[in-house]
C-alpha positions as CSV (number, residue, x, y, z in Angstrom):
1,X,-103.6,189.3,34.5
2,X,-100.5,187.1,33.5
3,X,-97.5,188.8,33.1
4,X,-95.5,189.2,29.7
5,X,-93.3,186.1,30.3
6,X,-96.3,184.0,31.1
7,X,-98.3,185.2,28.1
8,X,-95.4,184.2,25.8
9,X,-95.0,180.9,27.5
10,X,-98.8,180.1,27.0
11,X,-98.7,181.2,23.3
12,X,-95.6,178.9,22.7
13,X,-97.4,176.0,24.5
14,X,-100.6,176.5,22.3
15,X,-98.5,176.8,19.1
16,X,-96.8,173.7,19.8
17,X,-100.1,171.7,20.4
18,X,-102.8,170.6,17.9
19,X,-105.7,172.8,19.1
20,X,-105.8,175.5,16.5
21,X,-108.4,177.5,18.3
22,X,-106.5,177.5,21.5
23,X,-103.3,178.9,19.6
24,X,-105.4,181.6,18.2
25,X,-106.8,182.4,21.6
26,X,-103.4,182.6,23.1
27,X,-102.1,184.7,20.3
28,X,-105.0,187.1,21.0
29,X,-104.1,187.3,24.6
30,X,-100.6,188.1,23.4
31,X,-102.1,191.0,21.4
32,X,-104.0,192.4,24.4
33,X,-100.8,192.1,26.4
34,X,-100.4,192.5,30.3
35,X,-103.2,195.2,30.5
36,X,-100.7,197.9,31.7
37,X,-99.9,201.0,29.8
38,X,-96.7,199.5,28.6
39,X,-98.2,196.1,28.1
40,X,-97.3,195.7,24.4
41,X,-93.6,196.9,24.9
42,X,-93.3,194.1,27.8
43,X,-94.5,191.6,25.5
44,X,-92.1,192.5,22.8
45,X,-89.3,192.5,25.5
46,X,-90.3,189.1,26.8
47,X,-90.4,187.6,23.4
48,X,-86.9,189.0,22.5
49,X,-85.4,187.8,25.9
50,X,-86.6,184.4,25.3
51,X,-85.5,184.2,21.8
52,X,-82.1,185.6,22.9
53,X,-81.8,183.0,25.6
54,X,-82.8,180.2,23.2
55,X,-80.0,181.3,20.6
56,X,-77.5,181.4,23.5
57,X,-78.4,177.7,24.5
58,X,-77.9,176.7,20.8
59,X,-74.2,177.8,20.5
60,X,-72.7,174.9,23.0
61,X,-74.9,172.5,21.1
62,X,-73.0,172.9,18.0
63,X,-75.1,175.5,16.1
64,X,-73.4,178.4,14.4
65,X,-75.0,181.6,13.0
66,X,-75.1,180.5,9.5
67,X,-76.6,177.3,10.4
68,X,-79.5,178.9,12.4
69,X,-80.1,181.4,9.6
70,X,-80.1,178.4,7.1
71,X,-82.7,176.3,8.9
72,X,-84.9,179.3,9.7
73,X,-85.2,180.1,6.0
74,X,-85.7,176.6,5.1
75,X,-88.4,175.6,7.6
76,X,-90.2,179.0,7.9
77,X,-89.2,182.0,5.5
78,X,-86.9,184.8,4.8
79,X,-88.8,187.2,6.9
80,X,-88.4,184.9,10.0
81,X,-84.7,184.6,9.2
82,X,-84.3,188.4,9.2
83,X,-85.9,188.4,12.8
84,X,-83.4,185.7,13.9
85,X,-80.5,187.7,12.4
86,X,-81.6,190.7,14.5
87,X,-82.0,188.5,17.6
88,X,-78.4,187.1,17.1
89,X,-76.9,190.6,16.8
90,X,-78.8,191.5,20.2
91,X,-77.5,188.1,21.7
92,X,-74.0,189.2,20.7
93,X,-74.2,192.5,22.3
94,X,-75.1,190.9,25.4
95,X,-72.4,188.1,25.2
96,X,-69.9,188.9,27.9
97,X,-67.8,185.7,27.4
98,X,-65.1,185.3,24.8
99,X,-66.3,185.2,21.2
100,X,-63.9,183.8,18.3
101,X,-63.3,186.1,15.4
102,X,-64.6,183.5,12.9
103,X,-68.0,183.8,14.8
104,X,-68.0,187.7,14.4
105,X,-67.2,187.2,10.9
106,X,-70.1,185.0,10.2
107,X,-72.6,187.2,12.3
108,X,-71.3,190.4,10.6
109,X,-71.8,188.8,7.2
110,X,-75.5,188.0,8.1
111,X,-76.4,191.2,9.8
112,X,-74.2,193.8,7.8
113,X,-77.3,195.5,6.2
114,X,-79.2,195.5,9.7
115,X,-79.7,198.7,11.5
116,X,-78.8,198.7,15.2
117,X,-82.3,199.0,16.8
118,X,-81.2,198.7,20.4
119,X,-83.7,196.9,22.5
120,X,-86.7,197.6,20.1
121,X,-85.8,194.7,17.9
122,X,-89.3,193.2,17.5
123,X,-90.9,196.6,16.7
124,X,-88.3,197.5,14.2
125,X,-88.6,194.2,12.5
126,X,-92.4,194.4,12.4
127,X,-92.2,198.0,10.7
128,X,-89.4,196.9,8.3
129,X,-91.5,193.8,7.2
130,X,-94.7,195.9,6.9
131,X,-96.6,193.6,9.2
132,X,-99.6,194.4,11.4
133,X,-99.3,193.3,15.1
134,X,-101.2,190.0,14.8
135,X,-99.0,188.7,12.0
136,X,-95.9,189.9,13.5
137,X,-96.6,188.1,16.9
138,X,-97.6,185.0,15.1
139,X,-94.3,185.0,13.0
140,X,-92.3,185.8,16.2
141,X,-93.9,182.9,18.2
142,X,-93.4,180.4,15.3
143,X,-89.7,181.7,15.1
144,X,-89.1,181.3,18.8
145,X,-90.8,177.8,18.8
146,X,-88.4,176.5,15.9
147,X,-85.4,177.7,17.6
148,X,-86.3,176.3,20.9
149,X,-86.8,172.9,19.2
150,X,-83.5,172.6,17.3
151,X,-81.6,169.4,18.4
152,X,-78.0,169.1,19.2
153,X,-75.6,168.8,16.3
154,X,-71.8,168.3,16.0
155,X,-69.6,170.9,17.7
156,X,-67.2,171.8,14.8
157,X,-65.2,174.5,16.5
158,X,-65.2,175.9,20.1
159,X,-68.2,178.1,20.6
160,X,-68.5,181.4,22.3
161,X,-67.7,181.2,26.1
162,X,-66.0,178.0,26.0
163,X,-62.2,177.1,26.4
164,X,-60.3,177.7,23.0
165,X,-62.9,180.1,21.7
166,X,-60.5,183.0,21.3
167,X,-57.7,180.7,19.9
168,X,-59.9,178.7,17.4
169,X,-58.8,179.2,13.8
170,X,-61.2,180.0,11.1
171,X,-61.6,177.4,8.2
172,X,-60.2,180.3,5.9
173,X,-63.1,180.4,3.5
174,X,-62.7,184.1,3.3
175,X,-59.0,184.0,2.8
176,X,-57.7,186.5,0.4
177,X,-54.6,184.4,-0.7
178,X,-53.6,185.0,-4.3
179,X,-54.1,181.2,-5.0
180,X,-57.6,181.2,-3.7
181,X,-58.4,184.3,-5.7
182,X,-57.0,182.7,-8.7
183,X,-59.3,179.6,-8.3
184,X,-62.4,181.6,-7.6
185,X,-61.8,183.5,-10.9
186,X,-61.3,180.3,-12.8
187,X,-64.4,178.7,-11.4
188,X,-66.4,181.8,-12.1
189,X,-65.4,181.7,-15.8
190,X,-66.1,178.1,-15.9
191,X,-69.7,178.6,-14.5
192,X,-70.3,181.4,-17.1
193,X,-69.0,179.8,-20.3
194,X,-71.4,178.0,-22.7
195,X,-68.4,176.0,-24.2
196,X,-67.9,172.7,-22.4
197,X,-64.3,172.4,-23.5
198,X,-63.5,175.8,-21.9
199,X,-65.2,174.9,-18.7
200,X,-63.2,171.7,-18.7
201,X,-60.0,173.4,-19.0
202,X,-61.0,176.1,-16.5
203,X,-62.3,173.7,-13.8
204,X,-59.5,171.4,-14.3
205,X,-56.8,174.1,-13.7
206,X,-58.6,175.2,-10.6
207,X,-58.5,171.6,-9.2
208,X,-54.7,171.4,-10.1
209,X,-54.1,174.6,-8.1
210,X,-56.3,173.4,-5.2
211,X,-54.6,170.1,-5.1
212,X,-51.0,171.7,-5.0
213,X,-52.0,174.1,-2.5
214,X,-53.3,171.3,-0.2
215,X,-50.0,169.4,-0.6
216,X,-48.1,172.5,0.3
217,X,-50.2,173.2,3.4
218,X,-49.8,169.5,4.5
219,X,-46.0,169.7,4.3
220,X,-46.0,173.1,6.0
221,X,-48.1,171.8,8.9
222,X,-46.0,168.6,9.2
223,X,-42.9,170.8,9.8
224,X,-44.6,172.6,12.7
225,X,-45.5,171.7,16.4
226,X,-49.1,172.8,16.0
227,X,-51.5,170.4,17.6
228,X,-54.4,171.4,15.4
229,X,-57.5,168.9,14.8
230,X,-59.3,168.7,11.6
231,X,-62.2,171.2,11.3
232,X,-65.4,171.3,9.6
233,X,-67.9,173.3,7.4
234,X,-71.6,172.7,6.7
235,X,-72.9,173.0,3.1
236,X,-76.6,173.4,2.2
237,X,-78.3,170.6,0.5
238,X,-81.9,171.9,0.4
239,X,-84.5,170.5,-1.9
240,X,-85.2,169.9,-4.7
241,X,-82.8,167.0,-5.3
242,X,-81.3,167.0,-1.7
243,X,-79.8,163.6,-2.1
244,X,-78.1,164.3,-5.5
245,X,-76.5,167.5,-3.7
246,X,-75.4,165.5,-0.8
247,X,-73.8,162.9,-3.4
248,X,-71.9,165.9,-5.0
249,X,-70.7,167.1,-1.6
250,X,-69.4,163.6,-0.7
251,X,-67.6,163.1,-4.0
252,X,-66.0,166.5,-3.9
253,X,-65.0,166.0,-0.1
254,X,-63.5,162.5,-1.0
255,X,-61.4,163.8,-3.8
256,X,-59.9,166.4,-1.5
257,X,-59.2,164.1,1.5
258,X,-62.2,165.1,3.5
259,X,-65.2,163.1,4.9
260,X,-68.8,164.2,4.5
261,X,-71.9,163.3,6.5
262,X,-75.5,164.1,5.3
263,X,-78.1,165.4,7.8
264,X,-81.0,165.4,5.4
265,X,-83.6,166.3,8.0
266,X,-81.6,169.6,8.7
267,X,-80.8,170.2,5.1
268,X,-77.0,170.2,5.1
269,X,-74.0,168.0,4.7
270,X,-71.1,168.4,7.2
271,X,-67.7,168.2,5.7
272,X,-64.6,167.3,8.0
273,X,-61.0,168.0,6.9
274,X,-58.1,170.2,7.2
275,X,-58.6,174.0,6.5
276,X,-57.1,174.2,3.0
277,X,-59.1,171.1,2.1
278,X,-62.3,172.5,3.4
279,X,-61.9,175.7,1.4
280,X,-61.4,173.5,-1.8
281,X,-64.5,171.6,-1.0
282,X,-66.6,174.7,-0.4
283,X,-65.4,176.4,-3.6
284,X,-65.7,173.2,-5.8
285,X,-69.1,172.1,-4.6
286,X,-70.6,175.7,-5.1
287,X,-69.2,176.0,-8.6
288,X,-70.0,172.4,-9.7
289,X,-73.5,172.7,-8.4
290,X,-74.0,175.6,-10.7
291,X,-72.5,173.8,-13.6
292,X,-74.5,170.6,-13.0
293,X,-77.7,172.6,-12.8
294,X,-77.1,174.5,-16.1
295,X,-76.2,171.1,-17.7
296,X,-79.4,169.5,-16.4
297,X,-81.6,172.3,-17.7
298,X,-80.0,172.2,-21.2
299,X,-80.4,168.4,-21.2
300,X,-84.0,168.7,-20.0
301,X,-84.7,171.2,-22.9
302,X,-83.3,168.8,-25.4
303,X,-85.3,165.8,-24.6
304,X,-89.0,165.2,-25.4
305,X,-91.4,166.6,-22.9
306,X,-93.0,164.3,-20.3
307,X,-95.0,164.3,-17.2
308,X,-93.7,166.4,-14.2
309,X,-92.9,163.1,-12.3
310,X,-91.0,161.9,-15.3
311,X,-89.0,165.1,-15.4
312,X,-88.2,165.0,-11.8
313,X,-87.1,161.4,-11.9
314,X,-84.9,162.1,-15.0
315,X,-83.4,165.3,-13.4
316,X,-82.4,163.4,-10.1
317,X,-80.9,160.5,-12.2
318,X,-78.9,163.2,-14.1
319,X,-77.6,164.9,-11.1
320,X,-76.5,161.6,-9.4
321,X,-74.7,160.4,-12.6
322,X,-73.0,163.8,-12.9
323,X,-71.8,163.7,-9.1
324,X,-70.3,160.4,-9.5
325,X,-68.5,161.1,-12.7
326,X,-67.1,164.4,-11.5
327,X,-65.9,162.7,-8.2
328,X,-63.8,160.2,-10.4
329,X,-62.3,163.1,-12.5
330,X,-61.6,165.0,-9.2
331,X,-59.8,162.1,-7.7
332,X,-57.8,161.7,-10.8
333,X,-56.7,165.2,-10.8
334,X,-55.7,164.9,-7.1
335,X,-53.7,161.7,-7.6
336,X,-52.0,163.3,-10.5
337,X,-51.0,166.3,-8.5
338,X,-49.7,164.3,-5.6
339,X,-47.7,162.2,-8.1
340,X,-46.2,165.2,-9.5
341,X,-45.3,166.8,-6.1
342,X,-43.7,163.4,-5.0
343,X,-41.6,163.4,-8.2
344,X,-40.6,167.1,-7.5
345,X,-39.6,166.3,-4.1
346,X,-37.5,163.5,-5.3
347,X,-35.6,165.6,-7.6
348,X,-35.1,168.3,-5.1
349,X,-33.9,166.3,-2.2
350,X,-30.9,163.9,-2.6
351,X,-31.2,162.8,1.2
352,X,-35.0,162.0,1.7
353,X,-37.1,160.5,-1.2
354,X,-40.2,162.6,-2.0
355,X,-42.5,159.7,-1.4
356,X,-41.0,158.8,2.0
357,X,-41.7,162.5,3.0
358,X,-45.1,163.2,1.6
359,X,-47.2,160.2,1.6
360,X,-46.9,159.4,5.4
361,X,-47.9,163.1,6.0
362,X,-50.9,162.7,3.7
363,X,-51.8,159.3,5.3
364,X,-51.6,160.8,8.9
365,X,-53.8,163.7,8.0
366,X,-56.3,161.2,6.4
367,X,-56.4,159.2,9.5
368,X,-56.9,162.3,11.7
369,X,-60.1,163.2,9.6
370,X,-61.5,159.7,9.9
371,X,-60.9,159.8,13.7
372,X,-62.7,163.2,13.8
373,X,-65.5,161.5,11.9
374,X,-65.8,158.7,14.3
375,X,-65.7,160.9,17.3
376,X,-68.4,163.4,16.0
377,X,-70.6,161.0,14.1
378,X,-70.3,157.5,15.8
379,X,-73.8,156.5,14.5
380,X,-73.3,157.2,10.6
381,X,-75.2,154.9,8.3
382,X,-74.8,154.6,4.5
383,X,-77.6,155.6,2.1
384,X,-77.7,153.4,-1.2
385,X,-78.1,155.2,-4.5
386,X,-80.8,153.9,-6.9
387,X,-81.0,154.7,-10.7
388,X,-84.6,155.3,-11.7
389,X,-84.0,156.9,-15.1
390,X,-81.4,155.3,-17.5
391,X,-81.7,158.2,-19.9
392,X,-81.0,160.8,-17.3
393,X,-78.1,158.7,-15.9
394,X,-76.5,158.6,-19.3
395,X,-77.0,162.2,-20.0
396,X,-75.6,163.2,-16.6
397,X,-72.4,161.0,-17.1
398,X,-72.0,162.7,-20.5
399,X,-72.3,166.0,-19.1
400,X,-69.8,165.3,-16.4
401,X,-67.4,163.9,-19.1
402,X,-67.8,167.2,-21.1
403,X,-66.9,169.0,-17.8
404,X,-63.9,166.7,-17.4
405,X,-61.3,167.5,-14.7
406,X,-58.7,165.1,-15.9
407,X,-55.5,167.1,-15.6
408,X,-53.3,164.2,-15.2
409,X,-52.8,163.6,-18.9
410,X,-54.5,160.3,-18.9
411,X,-51.7,158.6,-16.7
412,X,-54.3,156.9,-14.5
413,X,-57.8,155.4,-15.1
414,X,-60.7,156.9,-13.0
415,X,-61.6,154.5,-9.9
416,X,-65.2,153.3,-9.6
417,X,-66.8,154.3,-6.3
418,X,-70.0,153.4,-4.6
419,X,-72.8,156.0,-5.0
420,X,-73.7,156.0,-1.4
421,X,-73.6,159.4,0.4
422,X,-73.2,159.4,4.0
423,X,-76.2,160.0,6.0
424,X,-77.2,160.6,9.8
């Protein structure tokens, strides 16, 4: 009789193949177990060991806990994602090498509601999900097959067990700074209001605060001797309208001196930049996606009903136009904040002109982000945007105008930008 590890390996090989009957036979063998008195327990332990090993191999290949959780939910289901969370917690308990604080923060947020089940992870998960053994084993094998198949992705921060893991800085998305708390509050109000003018004022003020904070951080970093590199975050761009979401990520990133690359097959966009700017992109993208979706639904309700296909094309055109127009407004606000900061520095310093101090700092940081992009994504290509519904495009542009972010008093005209989100 095969041992537990061999039974798991055979079930995995069958699930990855094309013979459905063979896959069912191997799952039946897994059900039977090794034939020993503790055969079921041995199979559960073998499945967990292999899943924990597979997760441990993902970390040096660029994956982070939130990434694995996201793609498991996307390609399988929430039930499988909960199994992966429990397995990640088990893997962390066995991790002897250094683990950075931001890593533990991610994992804690994912597993904060999970109970510590020790070594009985699979049995506890099966009971919690209300599954019979056959369904539990099928789901566990499918989950393991997915985790073992994930490709390498860009390493954004030193993972556990590597040099620099303990000194790696967090991107700061959970920072409790008063400024970020104000930005979050402003964006929450902008999302909830039904008055476009109020949303305009609230979101515009949030972008103004973000831009000023970014400049302050840039000047502070320029005066220190820290040898930091730009970091990165990954933002979900799941269906529906994944391309439009990727375009919104790119527009928000570009307005905040970041670079974005869309990995459409994996369901996320990677944003590279400095910590304060990454916080800005994540906050604004999340809020603007809510605002854009609400505006799209209102616009859809106002137009005459059509076929499902027609509605989908209209929605996509609406969201693409919204993203491009919002990007123009964000850039205008950032440029206005930069100009205001330069003027303030000029007035405050009799020895060094503000532009001579600020602009080279911002240029150097921008160049560092582009170099980071070239290093992590040497094969980036461009994706051309097509407009398939003129009415949806016009409505999306109008909605973005109503959510205008122009806080610069109209001193500069918005720039035209290409609608081509980066794509890997």
